[in-house]
Backbone as CSV, one residue per row, in Angstrom:
resi,resn,N_x,N_y,N_z,CA_x,CA_y,CA_z,C_x,C_y,C_z
1,MET,41.145,71.776,155.627,40.563,70.558,155.227,39.586,70.133,156.533
2,GLY,38.559,69.449,156.291,37.731,68.948,157.398,36.652,70.155,157.704
3,GLY,36.531,71.213,156.985,35.583,72.230,157.483,34.190,71.928,156.748
4,GLN,33.254,72.714,156.943,31.882,72.787,156.225,31.868,72.218,154.831
5,LYS,32.524,72.981,154.034,32.698,72.529,152.418,33.039,71.135,152.343
6,HIS,34.099,70.656,153.128,34.551,69.203,152.802,33.629,68.301,152.998
7,TRP,32.872,68.352,154.229,31.793,67.497,154.720,30.506,67.508,153.900
8,ASP,30.301,68.633,153.676,29.099,68.916,152.718,29.349,68.142,151.212
9,GLY,30.591,68.302,150.769,30.927,67.399,149.608,31.012,65.971,149.683
10,VAL,31.547,65.658,151.026,31.535,64.122,151.276,30.108,63.555,151.354
11,TYR,29.262,64.266,152.206,27.916,63.958,152.315,26.931,63.915,150.929
12,GLY,27.383,64.957,150.221,26.512,65.277,149.044,26.984,64.417,147.842
13,ALA,28.036,63.791,147.867,28.478,63.027,146.732,28.096,61.588,146.870
14,ARG,27.542,60.991,147.854,27.089,59.568,148.024,25.814,59.311,148.782
15,ALA,25.183,58.619,148.572,24.055,58.112,149.298,24.723,57.750,150.874
16,GLU,23.901,58.001,151.833,24.424,57.587,153.167,24.827,56.153,153.260
17,ASP,24.355,55.357,152.746,24.627,53.836,152.843,25.867,53.499,151.972
18,GLU,26.251,54.462,151.161,27.430,54.075,150.429,28.799,54.764,151.128
19,LEU,28.544,55.640,152.169,29.842,56.071,152.895,30.522,54.860,153.635
20,THR,31.795,54.986,153.524,32.629,53.734,153.890,32.529,53.529,155.428
21,TRP,31.975,54.685,156.324,32.001,54.230,157.797,30.466,53.887,158.057
22,PHE,29.612,53.818,157.157,28.066,53.712,157.485,27.757,52.220,157.862
23,GLU,27.033,52.166,158.961,26.483,50.929,159.451,24.941,50.838,159.695
24,ALA,24.454,50.203,158.822,22.806,50.040,158.928,22.493,49.786,160.418
25,THR,23.187,48.864,161.034,23.021,48.343,162.334,24.440,48.308,163.123
26,PRO,24.522,49.333,164.005,25.812,49.480,164.658,25.911,48.523,165.820
27,SER,25.927,47.356,165.506,25.897,46.164,166.774,27.080,46.210,167.528
28,VAL,28.260,46.351,166.925,29.619,46.393,167.940,29.470,47.523,168.784
29,SER,29.186,48.647,168.383,29.170,49.877,169.393,27.887,49.720,170.326
30,PHE,26.900,49.303,169.626,25.587,49.142,170.609,25.991,48.165,171.674
31,ASP,26.405,47.060,171.432,26.674,46.189,172.310,27.571,46.525,173.436
32,LEU,28.712,47.330,172.968,29.780,47.759,174.076,28.974,48.876,175.028
33,ILE,28.357,49.651,174.287,27.728,50.703,175.286,26.562,50.043,176.092
34,LYS,25.737,49.388,175.490,24.773,48.626,176.273,25.347,47.836,177.516
35,ARG,26.469,47.264,177.380,26.940,46.602,178.521,27.443,47.524,179.474
36,HIS,27.818,48.731,179.178,28.378,49.622,180.391,27.632,50.961,180.806
37,LEU,26.450,51.076,180.034,25.625,52.254,180.244,24.362,51.806,180.836
38,LYS,23.991,52.469,181.991,22.795,52.032,182.733,21.593,53.022,182.228
39,ALA,20.487,52.649,182.309,19.219,53.404,181.911,19.271,54.709,182.844
40,GLY,19.060,55.918,182.348,19.115,57.095,183.165,20.569,57.933,183.078
41,GLU,21.589,57.246,182.599,22.979,57.626,182.516,23.024,58.524,181.233
42,ALA,23.819,59.580,181.263,23.809,60.497,180.170,25.041,59.828,179.343
43,PHE,24.931,60.216,177.916,25.819,59.437,176.756,25.958,60.462,175.914
44,ILE,26.982,60.689,175.289,27.299,61.492,174.289,27.851,60.792,172.999
45,ASP,27.553,60.908,171.908,28.026,60.341,170.713,28.609,61.265,169.734
46,ILE,30.106,61.333,169.982,30.892,62.244,169.379,31.325,61.735,168.014
47,GLY,30.874,62.546,167.001,31.310,62.175,165.620,30.377,61.320,164.979
48,ALA,29.118,61.574,165.522,27.980,60.720,164.978,27.686,60.735,163.596
49,GLY,27.693,61.694,162.990,27.470,61.705,161.459,25.940,61.295,161.354
50,ALA,25.820,60.491,160.415,24.434,59.935,159.977,24.189,58.543,160.706
51,SER,24.850,58.521,161.983,24.828,57.081,162.727,23.391,56.505,163.151
52,ARG,23.211,55.380,162.984,21.951,54.852,163.362,22.144,54.424,164.938
53,LEU,23.170,54.464,165.602,23.475,54.264,166.984,22.462,54.941,168.096
54,VAL,22.466,56.187,168.013,21.573,56.894,168.678,20.154,56.430,168.774
55,ASP,19.681,56.048,167.607,18.621,55.550,167.461,18.268,54.191,168.025
56,ALA,19.237,53.355,167.921,19.049,52.092,168.466,19.193,52.323,170.122
57,LEU,20.113,53.039,170.527,20.100,53.236,172.073,18.783,53.826,172.589
58,LEU,18.261,54.812,171.994,16.955,55.240,172.389,15.702,54.444,172.451
59,ASP,15.852,53.450,171.158,14.752,52.269,171.254,15.092,51.339,172.323
60,SER,16.156,51.314,172.748,16.320,50.158,173.805,16.246,50.931,175.237
61,GLY,15.583,52.201,175.251,15.388,52.717,176.732,16.463,53.591,177.211
62,LEU,17.599,53.655,176.529,18.763,54.303,177.277,18.479,55.928,176.926
63,GLY,19.165,56.707,177.823,19.180,58.087,177.686,19.194,58.648,179.002
64,PRO,19.530,60.048,179.030,19.372,61.049,177.850,20.700,60.813,176.980
65,LEU,20.518,61.104,175.657,21.684,60.987,174.941,21.923,62.295,174.167
66,THR,23.202,62.633,173.787,23.460,63.766,173.006,24.328,63.211,171.922
67,VAL,24.120,64.139,170.763,24.710,63.818,169.473,25.614,65.030,169.269
68,LEU,26.876,64.980,168.768,27.621,66.038,168.400,28.439,65.597,167.130
69,ASP,28.314,66.290,166.248,29.079,66.154,164.932,29.444,67.511,164.241
70,LEU,30.618,67.818,163.881,30.914,69.028,163.262,30.419,69.067,161.835
71,SER,30.078,68.038,161.137,29.755,67.915,159.860,28.086,68.570,159.966
């Protein structure tokens, strides 16, 4: 469980915005990270999936950023 077939099935069965963990605007995570991460500091988003968080952080001038997701 949790392998490539599983995640391909999960993401293939629904539209991105129908996934239970999807957030169009990741405001809670964004606000928390923005409060503690300074421009130029490295950040890794583990388990990012189809998250919009990295896009929001990059748009605000933060980075370098790394996205890690097994799916």
